[in-house]
C-alpha positions in Angstrom: -49.2 -67.1 17.2 -46.5 -68.4 14.3 -46.9 -65.4 11.4 -47.7 -67.2 7.5 -45.1 -64.5 6.1 -41.3 -65.8 6.4 -38.8 -62.9 7.6 -36.6 -61.9 4.8 -33.0 -61.0 6.1 -31.1 -58.6 4.6 -28.3 -59.8 2.2 -25.4 -58.7 5.0 -27.1 -60.7 7.7 -27.3 -63.6 5.5 -23.3 -63.3 4.4 -21.9 -62.7 8.5 -24.3 -66.0 9.0 -22.7 -68.0 6.8 -19.4 -66.5 7.1 -19.7 -67.9 10.7 -21.1 -71.2 10.0 -18.1 -71.9 7.6 -15.8 -70.3 9.6 -16.6 -72.1 12.4 -14.2 -75.4 11.4 -11.5 -73.3 11.5 -11.9 -71.8 14.8 -12.5 -75.7 16.1 -9.3 -76.2 14.8 -7.5 -73.4 16.5 -8.7 -74.2 19.6 -7.9 -77.5 19.3 -4.8 -77.0 18.9 -4.5 -74.1 20.9 -5.5 -76.3 24.1 -1.6 -78.5 22.4 0.4 -75.6 23.1 -0.8 -74.7 26.0 -0.3 -77.9 27.5 3.1 -78.4 26.3 4.3 -75.4 27.0 3.4 -76.2 31.2 4.1 -79.9 30.7 7.6 -78.7 30.0 8.2 -76.4 32.7 7.0 -72.7 31.9 4.8 -71.3 34.1 1.4 -70.8 33.0 1.4 -67.2 32.4 3.9 -67.4 29.8 1.7 -69.3 26.9 -1.2 -66.9 27.3 0.5 -64.0 26.9 2.8 -65.2 24.3 -0.7 -66.0 22.4 -2.4 -62.8 23.2 0.7 -60.7 22.2 2.8 -62.9 19.6 -0.5 -64.9 18.4 1.2 -67.2 15.4 1.2 -70.6 16.4 4.1 -72.8 14.6 6.5 -69.5 15.6 4.9 -70.2 19.4 5.7 -73.7 19.5 9.3 -73.0 17.6 9.9 -70.4 20.1 8.5 -73.3 23.4 10.5 -75.4 21.9 13.7 -73.5 22.1 13.1 -72.6 25.7 12.5 -76.0 26.8 15.8 -76.8 24.9 17.3 -74.1 27.1 18.0 -71.4 24.9 17.1 -68.1 25.6 14.8 -65.5 25.1 16.2 -64.0 21.9 17.2 -67.2 20.2 13.5 -67.9 21.0 12.2 -64.6 19.6 14.7 -64.9 16.3 13.4 -68.0 15.5 10.0 -66.9 15.8 10.7 -64.0 14.1 12.3 -66.1 11.2 9.5 -68.8 11.0 6.7 -65.5 10.6 9.0 -64.0 7.6 6.0 -65.4 5.3 3.1 -63.2 7.1 5.1 -60.8 4.4 3.5 -62.4 1.4 0.2 -63.0 3.4 -0.1 -59.3 4.4 0.1 -58.0 0.7 -2.2 -60.2 0.6 -5.2 -59.2 2.5 -4.0 -55.6 2.3 -7.1 -54.0 0.2 -9.2 -56.4 3.2 -8.2 -54.6 6.0 -10.3 -50.7 5.3 -8.5 -47.5 6.5 -7.6 -46.1 9.5 -4.1 -46.9 11.5 -5.7 -48.9 14.2 -8.1 -50.7 11.8 -4.9 -51.9 10.1 -2.7 -52.7 13.1 -5.2 -54.9 14.2 -6.1 -56.6 11.0 -2.5 -57.2 10.5 -2.2 -58.9 13.9 -5.2 -61.3 13.0 -2.9 -62.6 9.8 -2.8 -65.8 9.6 -2.4 -68.6 7.0 -5.7 -70.2 8.2 -7.4 -66.5 7.9 -6.1 -65.4 4.8 -6.9 -68.6 2.7 -10.4 -68.6 4.4 -10.7 -64.8 2.9 -9.1 -65.3 -0.3 -11.2 -68.1 -0.8 -14.5 -65.9 -1.6 -15.7 -64.5 -4.6 -15.7 -61.1 -4.2 -14.1 -58.1 -2.4 -17.5 -57.2 0.4 -17.2 -60.9 0.7 -13.7 -61.2 1.1 -13.6 -58.4 3.9 -16.2 -60.1 5.9 -14.5 -63.5 5.6 -11.0 -62.0 6.6 -12.4 -60.3 10.3 -15.3 -62.7 11.2 -12.7 -65.6 10.8 -10.1 -63.4 11.8 -11.5 -62.5 15.1 -13.1 -65.6 15.8 -10.0 -67.6 15.7 -8.0 -65.4 17.7 -10.7 -65.9 20.5 -10.3 -69.7 19.7 -7.0 -70.0 20.0 -6.3 -67.7 23.6 -9.5 -70.0 25.2 -7.5 -73.0 24.0 -4.1 -72.0 24.8 -5.7 -71.1 28.5 -7.3 -74.5 28.8 -4.2 -76.1 27.5 -2.1 -74.3 30.2 -4.7 -74.4 33.3 -4.9 -78.4 32.7 -0.9 -78.7 32.3 0.2 -81.8 32.8 -3.1 -83.7 33.1 -4.1 -84.3 29.3 -0.3 -86.1 29.2 1.4 -85.7 26.2 -0.8 -84.1 23.6 1.4 -85.1 20.7 -0.3 -88.5 21.0 -4.0 -87.5 20.0 -2.5 -86.2 17.0 -4.2 -82.3 17.6 -0.9 -80.9 15.2 -2.8 -82.8 12.1 -6.1 -80.2 13.0 -4.6 -77.2 11.2 -2.7 -78.8 8.1 -6.1 -81.0 7.1 -8.3 -77.5 7.7 -5.3 -75.4 5.4 -6.1 -78.3 2.5 -9.5 -78.3 2.7 -9.4 -74.2 2.2 -6.9 -74.1 -0.2 -9.1 -76.9 -2.7 -11.1 -74.6 -4.5 -7.9 -72.3 -5.6 -6.1 -75.2 -6.7 -9.4 -76.7 -8.7 -9.7 -73.3 -10.7 -6.6 -72.4 -11.5 -3.4 -74.7 -13.3 -0.8 -71.5 -12.4 -1.6 -72.5 -8.5 -1.6 -76.1 -8.8 1.9 -75.5 -10.3 3.1 -73.2 -7.8 1.4 -76.0 -4.9 3.1 -78.5 -6.4 6.5 -77.2 -6.4 6.3 -75.6 -3.3 5.5 -78.9 -1.9 8.1 -81.0 -3.4 10.7 -78.5 -2.2 9.3 -78.5 1.7 9.4 -82.3 1.5 12.9 -82.3 0.1 14.5 -80.0 2.8 12.5 -81.5 5.7 15.1 -83.8 6.8 18.1 -80.7 6.9 16.4 -77.5 8.8 14.5 -76.5 11.7 10.8 -77.1 12.1 9.0 -74.4 9.8 11.6 -73.7 7.8 10.5 -76.2 4.7 7.2 -73.7 4.7 9.9 -70.5 3.9 11.2 -72.6 1.7 8.3 -73.4 -0.3 7.5 -69.6 -1.0 10.5 -70.1 -3.8 7.6 -71.6 -5.7 5.4 -68.3 -5.8 7.2 -67.1 -9.2 5.8 -70.2 -10.6 2.4 -68.5 -10.8 0.7 -67.1 -13.9 -1.6 -64.5 -13.8 
């Protein structure tokens, strides 16, 4: 028999439930792009285990795409690794932004550092208070890690059956999610808007001249524009 009294959930449960709901879009986008990555890697001639292991150990979408591109173009493992490391240097700034969210303990901080991505950091920093930011980082980060790796496995197993993943426009999923995550910060802070605009101009200007991924790194030159 249904009780006439409404069950009241503790604040922590309500927070966790809302964060899971809000970050589910990020997970979905991660899984979709993961399918694309796995399919591209296997369709290019790499064995199934390569994109799967890379996703578990490296876990860096743009760096993984670039490294696989180097391998498929005939480059060696060292060149692929150097490309991935170059693109991932931007996460050093992300690490500084979320350092206080990881919690104490070397193992916890090591795991947290592995989960640092553009989407997870943006989602965490969009929250209004430190406790919610910490919960958002871990919920979003762990969920995105699981979704990404599941998507990569599905894409790798499907192989060439999906055809050319680029024709589906899957690469637009993550940028669309990132735009949605940063819009509140752009509306609230004029300094952030100035930095974002300058960074976008720099990235667009150098895109025809440098390899993929490098424009994002160069756009970081706009960070000094931000005024606290």
